[in-house]
C-alpha positions, 0 to 999 in steps of 0.5 A: 085115089077114092074120096071118103067122107072120113075126116080122120085121114091116114098119112102117106109121105112120098119122098122121091130122092133127088127129084128137084133139078135146074134147067138142063140145055140138053132138055131144051132148057127144061128141068127133068120134071118139065121135060118128062111126060108126067101124067100122075105127078100132074094128077097130084098137082091138079087135085091138091095144094102145092108149094115149094120146100126148103128142106132145111133152110133157104140155100142150104144143101141138105144131106140125106140124113138131115133132110129126112130128120126135118121131113119127120118133124125134127129140127136137124140143127137141134138133134143131128149128131153125125151121119154114121149112127143112122148108117149103122142103124139102118144096117142093123148094127149094135150101137151103144152109148159112147160109141163113135160111128162113121159112114164108110165107102168101099173105094178104089185107090191106086198104088200112090193112094190116088182115089180112082173111084169113090164107090169102087165102080158102085160095087154090088157084090162080095162086100160082105166078105170084104167087110168081115175081113176088117171086123174085130180089129183092135187099135189102142184098146179100142174095139172096131166093128165094120159092116157092109150096107147097100152097094158101096156103103158101109159103117164103122163103129169104134167102141172104148175109152176116150173117144170123141166124134170131133174128127174130120172126114177122110172122104174128099168127095171127089176122085183124083186126089188122096184120102184126107187125114182124119184131123182132130177138131179138138184135143179130145179127139186126138186119140180117135183121129189116130185110131181112124188113121190107123184103120185106114192104113190097115184096111188098105194093107188087108184089102189090096190082096183080098180074094174078092178083090183079086177076082174083081180085078181079074174080071175087069172090075175095080177093087174095093181096096180102101175105106173112105170115111165121113159123118162121125157121130154118136147115137142121138137121143131122138123123140119117136114120132108116136111120142111127139106126134101120137102116130103109129108109123112105118117106113118103106125104104131101101137105103140103109141111111134113111132106114136108120133115120126111121128106126132112131124115130121109132118107125117100123122098117118094112122089108120089101123084096126088090127094094135095093136102094139103087136104080134097079129097085122095084118101085111097084113092090115098094108102093104095094108095101106102102098101101099094105102098111097104111092098114095098120099105121097112121103114117107111112113113109115111102122113099125112092132113091133112084132119081138122086143117083142119076143126078149125081152121075149127071145123066139128065135123060136117065133122070127122066126116064126114072121120072117116068117109072116113078109116074107109074108107081104114083098111078098105082098109089092113086088107084089103090089109096083112099081116106089118106092125106098124101104128100109128094115131094123130094128130100133135096134137089140133085141137079145133073149140072152140079152132080150133087145136092143143091140148096134149091127148093123142091116141089110139093104137092098135098092131096086129101079129102077136104084139102083147098085145091089151088090152081096149079096143074103141073107138077114141077119146080116152077109150077108148084111155086105158084100154089097155095102152100107158098114156100115152106120148110121141111120141119113143117111139113108133117105138122101140116099133114096132121092138121089136114088129116084132123090129127093135130091138137089146139095150142092154147085155150 
């Protein structure tokens, strides 16, 4: 990264999904970040100001949606209305006022309705044909739209009168048990809960004999024969980043949920060939797209999912390997960006010992012209805690970056 005397900097926020972790016995009591060889991660720590960040609040495990709302300057406690709408936005579905939307998982159940795999073996192919078989069902006069996302992910849109998002999830977030009932959380949601239950029953009846699933089974793969649902919500009314912060913005994102959050905030979603939202994503292509996007935007978000997946899988060595790939990506970025304030962080921790998101704070380093460089020399969960930023919340990150880039406005006279 070259120095530049221009005081009006561009902004780049790099989110390494699920990067944070806890000490792992398999790694000699080190976190994956401490264990990995991270020349470029450490360069950001040595040349910037560091700290740790509670994306939502101390001790609160963030969802991917609420985390990105916070990182993009919005208090999720004030604006969050459920995961479903963001998933649908990211996929490109048409969501209208009054629609109830849920996130779906293609899953595998046995004849006794016991969940064998919540992600149908991390299905990657054939989901379009499977989803289309569930589209345009009508229950109790309510239209139903269903569309596939990346891998096992999908979204369900309910459109009609008398609907409410106040229903419980059918996804129990674990295997070895039956799907949950879609319970109404208020009397107004009884109709919606009944529709979701009926959709779940019909989807199984359709999918258990679907040609794609028969082909999967014949080749030894798990069938996608059930749809687990969660995160019911209605389309939120959000202030765009341009209106809230005065910045033209873009996002380089492969995961549909995060892409949906960005779209809801008025950001341009840049399509990148090879950006899969999975462990096989082309990190270098995404970095090049971010570099290019900075030419025409004030603020760019670069999101990479892979570390989170290995955290969920409990695979410490694969997470270390992925951190090495991220380090190479950071090398490309630092060699090709100038006149830019760069923040390097995570949306949450996904410890391999937990196999889920945790409330642990995540490491943070910010690099830019004229920044107060502290004494931190390593980028990891422990070292960055000693930095000059201290401990901040996610919703404060973008305002801090804007101030460093001399784009913030004075409060008061």
